[in-house]
All heavy atoms as an XYZ file, in Angstrom:
866
protein
N     106.173     65.688     26.393
C     105.924     64.571     27.297
C     107.154     64.608     28.285
O     108.287     64.791     27.926
C     105.981     63.226     26.522
C     105.670     62.093     27.416
S     105.260     60.817     26.360
C     105.586     59.346     27.353
N     106.839     64.480     29.556
C     107.797     64.652     30.573
C     108.289     63.275     30.969
O     107.561     62.283     31.128
C     107.149     65.208     31.887
O     108.098     65.210     32.928
N     109.740     63.207     31.097
C     110.272     61.966     31.599
C     110.417     61.946     33.034
O     110.916     60.843     33.594
C     111.653     61.737     30.884
C     111.438     61.468     29.378
O     110.306     61.078     29.028
O     112.392     61.855     28.701
N     110.158     62.876     33.729
C     110.272     62.940     35.278
C     108.959     62.703     35.945
O     108.455     63.622     36.536
C     110.919     64.377     35.621
C     112.272     64.624     35.042
O     112.969     63.633     34.883
N     112.536     65.839     34.867
N     108.626     61.477     36.025
C     107.437     61.054     36.672
C     107.777     60.722     38.111
O     108.922     60.253     38.471
C     106.713     59.863     36.034
C     106.179     60.144     34.678
C     106.652     59.327     33.636
C     105.328     61.121     34.453
C     106.013     59.666     32.297
C     104.740     61.376     33.263
C     105.156     60.673     32.174
N     106.856     61.090     39.047
C     107.181     60.797     40.578
C     107.272     59.308     40.784
O     106.502     58.471     40.078
C     106.008     61.472     41.183
C     104.986     61.504     40.249
C     105.625     61.693     38.922
N     108.000     58.844     41.799
C     108.032     57.411     42.068
C     106.701     57.010     42.755
O     105.883     57.826     43.237
C     109.106     57.207     43.089
C     109.361     58.657     43.776
C     108.872     59.532     42.620
N     106.358     55.625     42.727
C     105.248     55.036     43.280
C     105.084     55.297     44.755
O     106.069     55.014     45.352
C     105.137     53.667     42.860
S     103.675     52.867     43.711
N     104.085     55.877     45.224
C     103.954     56.079     46.704
C     103.812     54.798     47.491
O     104.042     54.708     48.664
C     102.701     57.021     46.897
C     101.986     56.848     45.680
C     102.847     56.475     44.571
N     103.434     53.719     46.772
C     103.150     52.455     47.464
C     104.467     51.593     47.546
O     104.761     51.082     48.595
C     102.175     51.699     46.641
O     101.840     50.449     47.264
N     105.197     51.514     46.414
C     106.283     50.590     46.590
C     107.666     51.309     46.114
O     108.694     50.624     46.046
C     106.138     49.454     45.488
S     106.214     49.923     43.763
N     107.508     52.588     45.777
C     108.771     53.394     45.562
C     109.363     53.153     44.151
O     110.617     53.394     43.900
C     109.795     53.391     46.699
O     109.134     53.928     47.796
N     108.755     52.405     43.340
C     109.276     52.116     42.007
C     109.475     53.308     41.199
O     108.615     54.241     41.148
C     108.319     51.061     41.256
O     108.732     50.943     40.030
N     110.559     53.356     40.397
C     110.681     54.514     39.539
C     110.250     54.308     38.148
O     110.183     55.208     37.300
C     112.167     54.886     39.551
C     113.064     53.723     39.003
C     114.577     53.998     39.055
O     114.902     54.424     40.124
O     115.227     53.737     38.194
N     109.614     53.237     37.915
C     109.048     52.916     36.564
C     107.609     53.302     36.367
O     106.864     52.489     35.909
C     109.307     51.469     36.283
C     110.762     51.022     36.304
C     111.262     50.199     37.281
C     111.663     51.539     35.380
C     112.474     49.904     37.375
C     112.982     51.249     35.462
C     113.417     50.445     36.529
O     114.791     50.080     36.463
N     107.201     54.398     36.742
C     105.771     54.873     36.709
C     105.567     55.503     35.360
O     106.409     55.959     34.727
C     105.419     55.797     37.783
O     106.227     56.992     37.799
C     105.543     55.229     39.265
N     104.236     55.618     35.085
C     103.845     56.213     33.670
C     102.510     56.756     33.939
O     101.724     56.416     34.892
C     103.823     55.129     32.537
C     103.052     54.105     32.716
C     101.618     54.071     32.226
C     103.414     52.849     33.360
C     100.869     52.982     32.300
C     102.571     51.775     33.470
C     101.260     51.876     32.989
O     100.478     50.726     33.096
N     102.089     57.721     33.006
C     100.864     58.235     33.065
C      99.794     57.652     32.080
O     100.231     57.376     30.903
C     100.946     59.739     32.706
C      99.667     60.536     32.850
C      99.898     62.060     32.686
O     101.006     62.480     32.223
O      98.978     62.683     32.868
N      98.620     57.376     32.593
C      97.603     56.847     31.636
C      96.248     57.509     32.018
O      95.771     57.190     33.133
C      97.683     55.305     31.820
C      96.554     54.703     30.896
S      96.549     52.827     31.040
C      95.752     52.653     32.576
N      95.606     58.145     31.112
C      94.264     58.721     31.272
C      94.229     59.630     32.518
O      93.255     59.641     33.184
C      93.162     57.672     31.407
C      93.045     56.768     30.148
O      93.411     57.322     29.001
N      92.653     55.553     30.256
N      95.223     60.429     32.699
C      95.215     61.346     33.807
C      95.616     60.781     35.249
O      95.769     61.440     36.128
N      95.924     59.495     35.179
C      96.446     58.860     36.465
C      97.790     58.425     36.290
O      98.295     58.106     35.176
C      95.518     57.662     36.745
C      94.073     57.835     37.060
C      93.373     56.447     37.195
C      93.962     58.560     38.412
N      98.492     58.368     37.276
C      99.895     57.740     37.390
C      99.725     56.297     37.696
O      98.863     55.959     38.597
C     100.731     58.468     38.461
C     101.052     59.889     38.176
S     101.784     60.245     36.593
C     103.395     59.438     36.812
N     100.451     55.465     37.045
C     100.299     53.945     37.278
C     101.639     53.330     37.445
O     102.620     53.769     36.889
C      99.742     53.420     35.947
C      99.597     51.923     36.160
C      98.284     54.007     35.655
N     101.701     52.388     38.413
C     103.027     51.693     38.753
C     102.887     50.280     38.119
O     101.932     49.605     38.444
C     103.193     51.613     40.229
S     104.691     50.589     40.607
N     103.842     49.910     37.137
C     103.666     48.640     36.516
C     104.085     47.489     37.410
O     103.605     46.373     37.228
C     104.548     48.728     35.324
C     105.589     49.801     35.766
C     104.861     50.708     36.569
N     104.777     47.747     38.476
C     105.273     46.752     39.428
C     104.168     46.244     40.437
O     104.044     45.053     40.748
C     106.559     47.100     40.090
C     107.645     47.394     39.061
C     109.037     47.663     39.831
O     109.132     47.741     41.068
O     109.993     47.863     39.050
N     103.549     47.200     41.006
C     102.551     46.828     42.138
C     101.012     47.161     41.604
O     100.108     46.829     42.327
C     102.812     47.546     43.377
S     102.573     49.270     43.341
N     101.006     47.678     40.434
C      99.555     48.044     39.866
C      98.816     49.198     40.720
O      97.653     49.310     40.540
C      98.708     46.744     39.716
N      99.548     50.008     41.360
C      98.875     51.038     42.159
C      98.611     52.214     41.257
O      99.444     52.591     40.288
C      99.856     51.540     43.230
C      99.395     52.636     44.064
N      98.396     52.486     44.933
C      99.797     53.886     44.195
C      98.050     53.565     45.528
N      98.995     54.481     45.140
N      97.502     52.948     41.353
C      97.104     53.978     40.556
C      96.765     55.119     41.511
O      96.167     54.995     42.488
C      95.910     53.602     39.804
C      96.102     52.604     38.573
C      94.791     52.220     37.823
O      93.753     52.905     38.147
O      94.936     51.544     36.891
N      97.156     56.377     41.116
C      96.924     57.526     41.933
C      96.893     58.848     41.038
O      97.369     58.765     39.927
C      97.994     57.747     42.956
C      99.354     58.182     42.607
C      99.763     59.351     42.618
C     100.398     57.281     42.081
N     101.076     59.450     42.041
C     101.497     58.132     41.720
C     100.556     55.973     41.774
C     102.601     57.648     41.148
C     101.706     55.400     41.217
C     102.727     56.296     40.966
N      96.273     59.903     41.644
C      96.191     61.037     40.844
C      97.376     61.897     41.178
O      97.702     62.107     42.259
C      94.917     61.878     41.298
C      94.891     63.200     40.659
C      93.704     60.976     41.138
N      98.069     62.266     40.140
C      99.308     63.099     40.341
C      98.984     64.440     41.081
O      97.977     65.132     40.718
C      99.883     63.369     38.930
C      98.791     63.112     38.057
C      97.859     62.264     38.772
N      99.806     64.812     41.984
C      99.527     66.105     42.643
C     100.775     67.051     42.398
O     101.856     66.578     42.114
C      99.464     65.828     44.277
N     100.371     68.402     42.442
C     101.461     69.381     42.106
C     102.571     69.379     43.141
O     103.727     69.488     42.895
C     100.798     70.771     42.037
C      99.673     70.833     41.035
C     100.134     70.760     39.635
O     101.010     71.526     39.292
O      99.685     70.084     38.841
N     102.216     69.261     44.396
C     103.134     69.409     45.615
C     103.617     68.107     46.155
O     104.080     68.103     47.230
N     103.368     66.917     45.566
C     103.691     65.747     46.108
C     102.567     64.907     46.589
O     101.409     65.442     46.742
N     102.740     63.709     46.922
C     101.649     62.816     47.308
C     101.006     63.216     48.714
O      99.823     63.075     49.031
C     102.131     61.427     47.514
N     101.922     63.735     49.604
C     101.467     64.068     50.941
C     100.485     65.293     50.931
O      99.522     65.322     51.599
C     102.686     64.330     51.942
C     103.483     63.210     52.341
C     104.472     62.882     51.121
O     104.811     63.724     50.357
O     104.950     61.609     51.127
N     100.768     66.359     50.031
C      99.956     67.448     50.087
C      98.639     67.121     49.319
O      97.667     67.773     49.503
C     100.618     68.600     49.451
C     101.681     69.143     50.242
C     102.459     70.317     49.561
O     102.337     70.604     48.403
N     103.202     71.119     50.366
N      98.677     66.277     48.332
C      97.542     65.944     47.532
C      96.417     65.337     48.376
O      95.255     65.218     47.900
N      96.715     64.496     49.439
C      95.785     63.985     50.188
C      94.806     64.878     50.845
O      93.585     64.636     50.952
C      96.395     63.081     51.212
N      95.194     66.050     51.396
C      94.447     67.036     52.016
C      94.000     68.051     51.196
O      93.423     69.181     51.804
N      94.223     68.078     49.905
C      93.959     69.240     49.042
C      92.524     69.412     48.892
O      91.961     70.634     48.730
C      94.568     69.074     47.638
N      91.620     68.463     48.950
C      90.205     68.612     48.806
C      89.501     69.128     50.051
O      88.347     69.669     49.893
N      90.165     69.141     51.087
C      89.510     69.608     52.365
C      89.760     71.048     52.554
O      90.743     71.594     52.217
C      90.172     68.942     53.617
C      89.943     67.490     53.643
C      90.631     66.756     54.774
O      90.946     67.528     55.806
O      90.805     65.620     54.749
N      88.636     71.653     53.028
C      88.669     73.093     53.240
C      88.993     73.457     54.651
O      88.376     72.886     55.446
C      87.326     73.715     52.764
C      87.399     75.239     52.740
C      86.065     75.751     52.171
N      85.071     75.521     53.213
C      84.227     76.415     53.587
N      84.225     77.587     53.057
N      83.217     76.085     54.473
N      90.034     74.273     54.902
C      90.327     74.654     56.322
C      89.780     75.979     56.673
O      90.018     76.907     55.905
C      91.853     74.581     56.425
C      92.270     74.988     57.852
C      92.425     73.254     56.073
N      89.025     76.081     57.749
C      88.421     77.319     58.147
C      89.110     77.671     59.533
O      89.185     76.913     60.338
C      86.908     77.103     58.416
C      86.237     76.808     57.054
C      86.283     78.394     59.001
C      84.741     76.461     57.157
N      89.600     78.888     59.443
C      90.315     79.405     60.722
C      89.520     80.639     61.303
O      88.946     81.323     60.652
C      91.710     79.936     60.239
C      92.679     78.771     59.637
C      93.993     79.290     59.340
N      94.777     78.154     58.691
C      95.504     77.252     59.639
N      95.520     77.353     60.821
N      96.239     76.370     58.908
N      89.757     80.688     62.708
C      89.105     81.786     63.348
C      89.856     83.177     63.281
O      90.851     83.103     62.410
C      88.801     81.482     64.802
C      90.085     81.235     65.593
O      91.215     81.405     65.011
O      90.122     80.931     66.825
N      89.542     84.041     64.011
C      90.165     85.429     63.793
C      91.593     85.470     64.209
O      92.404     86.360     63.785
C      89.389     86.402     64.582
O      89.469     86.114     65.959
N      92.027     84.470     65.040
C      93.407     84.495     65.390
C      94.260     83.287     64.750
O      95.446     83.184     64.994
C      93.644     84.399     67.011
C      93.125     85.633     67.652
C      92.978     83.181     67.525
N      93.633     82.647     63.800
C      94.406     81.608     63.068
C      94.223     80.149     63.557
O      94.773     79.306     62.955
N      93.342     79.923     64.541
C      93.138     78.494     65.074
C      92.268     77.814     64.010
O      91.330     78.384     63.526
C      92.503     78.494     66.416
C      93.485     79.151     67.541
O      94.629     78.961     67.447
N      92.848     79.913     68.384
N      92.573     76.564     63.788
C      91.646     75.679     62.871
C      90.407     75.443     63.543
O      90.421     74.861     64.704
C      92.310     74.441     62.479
C      91.522     73.652     61.476
C      93.718     74.878     61.674
N      89.227     75.603     63.053
C      87.963     75.279     63.566
C      87.502     73.935     62.925
O      87.806     73.557     61.929
C      86.943     76.404     63.182
C      87.192     77.725     63.787
C      86.245     78.784     63.261
C      87.164     77.689     65.379
N      86.706     73.257     63.791
C      86.020     72.091     63.363
C      84.686     71.882     63.912
O      84.251     72.645     64.800
C      86.852     70.783     63.725
O      86.948     70.704     65.128
N      83.832     70.974     63.286
C      82.461     70.772     63.732
C      82.468     70.413     65.294
O      83.259     69.630     65.740
C      81.757     69.738     62.902
C      81.453     70.160     61.558
O      81.411     71.425     61.385
O      81.100     69.305     60.693
N      81.492     71.100     66.077
C      81.291     70.757     67.444
C      82.161     71.663     68.415
O      82.090     71.566     69.587
N      83.021     72.554     67.783
C      83.855     73.417     68.733
C      82.963     74.490     69.416
O      81.830     74.740     69.029
C      84.815     74.140     67.827
C      86.040     73.362     67.404
O      86.255     72.148     68.149
O      86.759     73.693     66.625
N      83.474     75.048     70.443
C      82.876     76.188     71.153
C      83.679     77.371     70.723
O      84.918     77.322     70.992
C      82.904     75.909     72.515
O      82.138     74.752     72.912
C      82.318     77.127     73.345
N      83.007     78.443     70.308
C      83.736     79.651     69.979
C      83.189     80.850     70.827
O      82.153     80.751     71.303
C      83.651     79.987     68.545
C      84.316     78.917     67.694
C      82.216     80.119     68.051
N      84.017     81.948     70.771
C      83.570     83.167     71.548
C      83.564     84.390     70.444
O      84.466     84.391     69.608
C      84.524     83.588     72.545
O      84.764     82.470     73.493
C      84.073     84.725     73.353
N      82.537     85.034     70.473
C      82.444     86.230     69.588
C      83.345     87.240     70.114
O      83.329     87.676     71.246
C      80.977     86.799     69.606
C      80.805     87.934     68.672
C      79.995     85.642     69.162
N      84.161     87.800     69.175
C      85.231     88.679     69.519
C      84.795     90.249     69.322
O      85.447     91.182     69.888
C      86.632     88.600     68.793
C      87.145     87.253     69.189
C      86.400     88.595     67.416
N      83.784     90.537     68.605
C      83.228     92.002     68.441
C      81.803     91.950     68.493
O      81.131     91.040     68.058
C      83.890     92.583     67.261
C      83.283     92.071     65.898
C      83.925     92.809     64.753
C      82.978     93.370     63.760
N      83.513     94.000     62.668
N      81.294     93.006     68.917
C      79.696     93.190     69.071
C      79.181     93.112     67.528
O      79.706     93.772     66.622
C      79.385     94.518     69.591
N      78.075     92.416     67.399
C      77.473     92.141     66.084
C      75.977     92.681     66.096
O      75.297     92.400     67.103
C      77.468     90.713     65.657
C      78.714     90.014     65.682
C      78.689     88.446     65.520
C      79.630     90.594     64.607
N      75.630     93.452     65.157
C      74.245     93.878     64.895
C      73.352     92.681     64.417
O      73.919     92.062     63.413
C      74.128     95.107     64.003
C      74.726     96.331     64.688
C      74.716     97.416     63.702
C      75.407     98.702     64.305
N      75.307     99.866     63.448
N      72.264     92.471     64.759
C      71.287     91.457     64.295
C      70.022     92.151     63.789
O      69.381     92.973     64.440
C      71.006     90.476     65.426
C      70.056     89.442     64.812
C      72.218     89.871     65.969
N      69.729     91.861     62.460
C      68.532     92.535     61.907
C      67.280     92.035     62.712
O      67.188     90.764     62.956
C      68.458     92.053     60.531
C      69.440     92.815     59.533
C      69.106     92.500     58.070
C      70.111     93.186     57.145
N      69.946     92.854     55.744
N      66.400     92.863     62.883
C      65.160     92.497     63.558
C      65.269     92.271     65.009
O      64.255     91.924     65.707
N      66.422     92.759     65.605
C      66.502     92.630     67.001
C      66.987     93.995     67.597
O      67.769     94.706     67.057
C      67.547     91.471     67.405
O      67.867     91.572     68.795
N      66.462     94.404     68.713
C      66.815     95.683     69.329
C      68.232     95.699     69.851
O      69.033     96.613     69.773
C      65.893     95.977     70.528
N      68.624     94.529     70.421
C      69.966     94.399     70.946
C      70.798     93.413     69.978
O      70.180     92.526     69.445
C      70.030     93.884     72.387
O      69.387     92.580     72.374
N      72.069     93.644     69.885
C      72.811     92.749     69.043
C      73.532     91.652     69.980
O      73.281     91.538     71.178
N      74.559     90.955     69.342
C      75.272     89.896     70.021
C      76.429     90.703     70.675
O      77.176     91.336     69.904
C      75.653     88.951     69.099
C      74.457     88.212     68.550
C      76.540     87.768     69.859
C      74.723     87.176     67.428
N      76.599     90.531     71.877
C      77.751     91.200     72.546
C      79.070     90.412     72.429
O      79.090     89.197     72.282
C      77.474     91.356     74.065
C      76.339     92.323     74.482
C      76.061     92.235     75.955
C      74.831     93.213     76.195
N      74.552     93.157     77.626
N      80.194     91.107     72.396
C      81.467     90.581     72.445
C      81.731     89.704     73.681
O      81.307     90.198     74.728
C      82.590     91.613     72.295
N      82.195     88.594     73.548
C      82.410     87.583     74.592
C      81.349     86.610     74.684
O      81.392     85.700     75.620
N      80.247     86.643     73.904
C      79.244     85.649     73.922
C      79.790     84.265     73.434
O      80.392     84.179     72.418
C      78.107     86.086     73.005
O      77.523     87.340     73.377
C      76.949     85.094     73.076
N      79.566     83.173     74.243
C      80.077     81.884     73.795
C      78.954     81.160     73.010
O      77.726     81.277     73.292
C      80.337     81.039     75.122
C      81.511     81.348     75.792
C      82.020     80.210     76.663
C      83.401     80.457     77.142
N      83.977     79.407     77.864
N      79.455     80.528     71.877
C      78.597     79.847     71.109
C      79.026     78.413     71.095
O      80.167     78.083     70.680
C      78.635     80.418     69.637
C      77.722     79.644     68.685
C      78.348     81.851     69.680
N      78.181     77.486     71.406
C      78.558     76.079     71.628
C      78.102     75.172     70.388
O      77.166     75.528     69.717
C      78.072     75.435     72.899
C      78.618     75.927     74.065
C      77.957     75.455     75.397
N      78.628     75.938     76.535
C      78.436     76.945     77.147
N      77.494     77.877     76.675
N      79.059     77.332     78.204
N      78.917     74.118     70.080
C      78.465     73.252     69.014
C      78.211     73.799     67.649
O      77.039     73.729     67.110
C      77.292     72.398     69.472
C      77.143     71.088     68.841
O      77.972     70.557     68.211
N      75.897     70.582     68.861
N      79.247     74.372     67.224
C      79.214     75.019     65.828
C      79.199     74.001     64.687
O      79.715     72.861     64.935
C      80.293     76.136     65.563
C      81.620     75.356     65.492
C      80.171     77.166     66.584
C      82.694     76.303     65.024
N      78.690     74.273     63.548
C      78.781     73.442     62.329
C      79.432     74.258     61.213
O      79.039     75.368     61.053
C      77.516     72.920     61.864
C      76.883     71.828     62.740
C      75.712     71.257     62.105
N      74.733     72.199     61.617
C      74.047     72.288     60.546
N      74.192     71.303     59.708
N      73.160     73.172     60.290
N      80.388     73.797     60.529
C      80.976     74.501     59.386
C      80.302     74.130     58.162
O      80.040     73.037     57.867
C      82.515     73.989     59.305
C      83.370     74.249     60.540
C      84.736     73.756     60.385
C      83.327     75.645     60.984
N      79.861     75.120     57.436
C      79.174     75.028     56.218
C      79.794     75.901     55.111
O      80.533     76.848     55.411
C      77.653     75.468     56.491
C      77.004     74.521     57.385
C      77.568     76.880     56.929
N      79.306     75.643     53.834
C      79.582     76.584     52.764
C      78.549     77.503     52.630
O      77.549     77.397     51.898
C      79.635     75.684     51.491
C      80.936     74.827     51.392
O      81.867     75.148     52.033
O      80.806     73.737     50.819
N      78.600     78.571     53.366
C      77.634     79.551     53.521
C      77.599     80.594     52.535
O      78.477     80.615     51.475
N      76.730     81.623     52.530
C      76.596     82.662     51.553
C      77.310     83.898     52.106
O      77.185     84.197     53.241
C      75.158     82.918     51.352
C      74.928     84.063     50.321
C      74.371     81.754     50.835
N      78.059     84.539     51.259
C      78.718     85.807     51.579
C      79.711     85.747     52.730
O      79.779     86.598     53.642
C      77.628     86.848     51.898
C      78.137     88.269     51.750
O      79.090     88.482     50.978
O      77.540     89.201     52.435
N      80.542     84.666     52.754
C      81.449     84.508     53.809
C      80.947     83.906     55.123
O      81.774     83.821     56.157
N      79.638     83.673     55.358
C      79.225     83.139     56.506
C      79.418     81.577     56.501
O      78.738     80.815     55.837
C      77.709     83.431     56.785
C      77.479     84.892     56.879
N      77.441     85.746     55.822
C      77.200     85.623     58.026
C      77.148     86.952     56.263
N      77.117     86.926     57.593
N      80.462     81.203     57.258
C      80.883     79.770     57.098
C      80.583     78.924     58.438
O      80.916     77.786     58.595
C      82.222     79.607     56.743
C      83.225     80.495     57.309
O      82.875     81.094     58.331
O      84.327     80.645     56.878
N      79.980     79.535     59.542
C      79.652     78.896     60.719
C      78.097     78.877     60.934
O      77.455     79.925     60.854
C      80.361     79.524     61.865
C      81.846     79.445     61.756
C      79.745     78.873     63.270
C      82.556     80.165     62.756
N      77.543     77.703     61.099
C      76.068     77.584     61.315
C      75.972     77.233     62.782
O      76.664     76.359     63.365
C      75.397     76.559     60.456
C      73.998     76.616     60.404
O      73.464     77.629     60.821
O      73.450     75.505     60.052
N      75.167     77.995     63.537
C      75.067     77.787     65.023
C      73.759     78.243     65.643
O      72.886     78.785     64.857
C      76.231     78.618     65.697
S      76.131     80.414     65.507
N      73.586     78.021     66.871
C      72.413     78.423     67.540
C      72.892     79.275     68.818
O      73.667     78.818     69.630
C      71.581     77.330     68.104
C      70.251     77.690     68.748
C      69.494     76.473     69.118
N      69.101     75.669     68.113
C      68.202     75.856     67.162
N      67.385     76.951     67.415
N      67.890     75.048     66.153
N      72.421     80.552     68.880
C      72.824     81.417     69.930
C      71.608     81.689     70.865
O      70.636     81.956     70.465
C      73.371     82.798     69.309
C      74.558     82.559     68.458
C      73.723     83.807     70.410
C      75.067     83.781     67.790
N      71.931     81.425     72.071
C      70.992     81.543     73.133
C      70.336     83.021     73.099
O      71.099     83.986     73.170
C      71.625     81.379     74.519
C      70.630     81.243     75.648
C      70.363     79.832     76.079
O      71.154     78.967     75.612
O      69.469     79.551     76.853
N      69.034     83.043     73.003
C      68.406     84.368     72.881
C      68.053     84.885     71.678
O      67.343     85.812     71.422
N      68.817     84.344     70.550
C      68.662     84.848     69.222
C      68.215     83.710     68.200
O      67.597     83.895     67.212
C      70.002     85.411     68.616
C      70.327     86.565     69.417
C      71.319     86.648     70.408
C      69.911     87.730     68.904
C      71.626     87.739     71.056
C      70.236     89.042     69.586
C      71.074     88.958     70.635
N      68.491     82.425     68.641
C      68.076     81.318     67.663
C      69.205     80.936     66.812
O      70.261     81.300     66.916
N      68.844     80.256     65.638
C      69.800     79.730     64.608
C      70.235     80.903     63.656
O      69.358     81.693     63.304
C      69.086     78.597     63.866
N      71.439     80.830     63.425
C      72.058     81.911     62.589
C      73.411     81.544     62.018
O      73.933     80.497     62.526
C      72.109     83.264     63.208
C      73.088     83.442     64.392
S      73.223     85.066     65.029
C      71.455     85.593     65.086
N      73.968     82.267     61.131
C      75.178     81.961     60.560
C      76.159     83.066     60.941
O      75.779     84.236     60.968
C      75.139     81.860     59.034
C      74.455     80.528     58.597
C      74.563     80.282     57.202
O      74.765     81.270     56.388
N      74.322     79.109     56.663
N      77.420     82.712     61.167
C      78.447     83.702     61.500
C      79.654     83.614     60.535
O      79.809     82.532     59.898
C      78.941     83.455     62.945
C      77.986     83.736     64.012
C      78.637     83.214     65.327
C      77.427     85.064     64.172
N      80.481     84.575     60.433
C      81.603     84.584     59.769
C      82.799     84.129     60.791
O      82.816     84.471     61.864
C      82.065     85.984     59.272
C      81.095     86.449     58.173
C      81.531     87.664     57.543
C      80.704     88.189     56.511
N      81.089     89.448     55.808
N      83.740     83.328     60.189
C      84.734     82.817     61.029
C      85.702     84.004     61.440
O      86.480     83.811     62.482
C      85.521     81.765     60.385
O      86.088     82.238     59.147
N      85.713     85.100     60.784
C      86.529     86.225     61.121
C      86.081     87.001     62.408
O      86.910     87.774     62.899
C      86.746     87.149     59.958
O      85.447     87.696     59.646
N      84.883     86.662     62.917
C      84.477     87.470     64.072
C      84.342     86.492     65.346
O      83.834     86.891     66.388
C      83.097     87.960     63.913
C      83.104     89.094     62.726
C      81.976     87.014     63.644
N      84.961     85.339     65.219
C      84.929     84.376     66.437
C      86.328     83.967     66.650
O      87.313     84.059     65.937
C      84.074     83.103     66.151
C      82.562     83.583     65.967
C      84.596     82.290     65.009
N      86.531     83.499     68.032
C      87.740     82.830     68.375
C      87.521     81.554     69.158
O      86.547     81.523     69.889
C      88.453     83.911     69.546
C      89.751     83.449     70.044
C      90.485     84.393     70.859
C      89.770     84.421     72.203
N      90.299     85.253     73.240
N      88.249     80.565     68.871
C      88.134     79.352     69.485
C      88.288     79.362     70.950
O      89.233     79.960     71.590
C      89.019     78.328     68.877
C      88.773     76.868     69.151
C      89.711     75.989     68.384
C      89.424     74.495     68.649
N      90.193     73.626     67.830
N      87.368     78.853     71.754
C      87.378     78.900     73.151
C      88.192     77.781     73.798
O      88.338     76.759     73.169
C      85.889     78.759     73.698
């Protein structure tokens, strides 16, 4: 049993204790889930961050540019480098395809974030 419990993030009381996997403050009755890296990092731990090929953070509705030519099954021509894709959606795709979009001339498809750059 550890005696080094983190202070309460609400009232900064040092008299916190653990109960059923939660940290509890007896002074203000605040309950929270303990985080490995502190309360600030624990708030965003559930969110998945998707980055483009150069490291920019992507979000829903962004416009991206394809950075390398892509082959498309069932199409004689592929997607050229420099093609702009508007209004992307971030999804939990299959096989690393984490962007859902509609490309002019090709229709709806999924892309990998490693082949696009935020415009």
